[in-house]
N, C-alpha and C positions, 0 to 999 in steps of 0.2 A: 644581926644586920640581915638585910637583903642581899645576895646574890646576884651582881649582875653579869649578863650575859654577854661576853666577849664580842660573840657576832651582832649585839644588837646595837646600832644608832639612832641616835634621837635626831629628831627635826623639830624645831620650834616654828611653830605659824601662828597666825591668828586666830581667834574664836569664829570667826564666819568662815572661814576657810576649813576647818574643823566641821561646824553642821554641812558644808556642802560636800565633803568628803564623805561624811558619815550618812547622809542622803543619798549618796551615789554610791555607796558600800553596798546599803540596803536596798538599793535599786536592782541593782547589780547580783546580790545575793552573796557577796563575799566579804571579808574582813577588811579593815582599813589599810591591815599592812598588805594583804594579798593587792589591795587595788595599787597601792601606791608603788609596790614591785611589779606590777605588770603595766603601770605607765613610764618606770623607766626605763623598761625592757621598751616597749614601744618606740617610746622617742630616743632610744639609743639603734634599733633596728630602722627602723624610717627613716632617722636623720634629719627630723624634723624640728623647727624651733619651735617652743612650747608659747615663745613671746609670738609668734607669729599667727595670729588668728586668722590670718586671711589665706594661709596655705599656697603663699608665693612659692616656694621648693616646688609644693606639691604640681602646683601650675606649669611650672616650668617643665617637668619631667614629663606629665601627660602631653606638655605644647610640643617636646621631643620627640617624645613616643609616635605622637601622629605624624610628625613630620618625617619620620623615619618610615612610616608604613606608607603615608602619600609616596615617598619616592621609592620605597619598593613597588608599589602598584603601578609608576608611570617605566619604571622598568620593565616589570612586566609587560607592558602595553606597546615599548618599544618592542621587543625581545617578541614577543608573541603575538600580540593581537595584529600589529601592522604589516605583519609579513602574512598573517590569514585573511588580511582585507585585502591585499595584494594579490594573493592566489584568487582568493572570491572575484575578484575586478576581471581577471584573467580568464577564468573556468565560467564567468556570465555569457558572453558572445556564445562559446561551447553550447553551453546548456541551453540557449535558446535555439543553437542551430539544430541541437538535438532534438528536442521539442518538436520541432516542426517538421521533423523527419519523422518521427514516431507516429505524428498525427497523419501524415501522408501513407505512413507505412498502414496502420488503422483504417485510415479510409479506403485502401487499396483491397485488404483484407474483406472490408466489407462487401466492396464491391466483387469479388472473389467469392464470398458465401454465395451472394445475391445469385451469382451467375452459375455459380455450382448448385444451388437449389432449383433454377432456371431447367437445366442441364437435366438434371433428374426427375423433375418433372416432366420433362419432353421425352426421356430413356422408359418412363412409366405407361405416357402416353404410348410410344410406339410398341412396348411389350402387350398393351391391351389390344391394340390393333394387329398384332402379329397374331396373338394367341385368336382372335377373331378369325383371320385368314386362314390360320392353320383350322380352324374348328372348321369353317367353309370348307375346307377341300374334300371332304366325302361328301358333302351335298353337292357341290360342283361335280366332281367326279358320276356319282348319280345322274345328275340332271343331263352330263355328256351323253351317258349309256341311254337315257329314255330318249334325248333328240334322236341319237343315233339310229335307236329300235324305231322311232317315230319316223324317220328320214325313209330307212330301209322297208317299212313297211308301207309310207308313201308311193316309193318307186316299185314295189311288188305290186300293187294295186293298179299305178298307172299301167304295168306291163299287162297285167290281167283284163284291163280292161280295152287296151289295144291299141293304145294313144300311139300314134308315129314318130317315133325320133329315132334317129340314129342311135346306133349301138356307140359308137365314137362319141358322140354328144352325152348321151346319156354316163357311159363310163366319166366323162370330162366333168360334170355337174356332181355326180357324188364324191369325184377325188374333191373337187374345190369344197363342198360340203363337209367333207369331213376334215381335210385341212384346216379349215375355218372354227369345226369344232374341238381339235387339237388345239389351235391357238388361244380358246380359251382355257 
């Protein structure tokens, strides 16, 4: 006599169902017993009704989940986004004013840099002129000395020739010429 496993239970179903179960078990790579046990676990955990082929329970759960997500998003919009938009609206005029201010500062800096460049060029030109003037000073001193010698020589030659001029006029004329040479 065959021994009956006390943990085994039998379920009777039509032959067509047995064929579909066998096909399903082969496709999944399991035994019919494993497939039946897994189906029972699935329906028990998911609380789905196997006769409901349209999955109305699942649709309701998805719909309620989507509704909860949308309400969460709306709450976040009210709590976070709306205050941020209000702050941005308040800051926008300040930002525009600040932009205009920085533009004016930038323009002022450009003018200042141009003015600085012009001043620097002018200083360089003045430096070149001063170098030339300082370089010409010895030439001017030599020229004054040469003119003084020529004048002294002229006065000496005139006196040697015996031109009649008063000594006071000669001294006054020599003094004026020397002063004019000193001013140069």
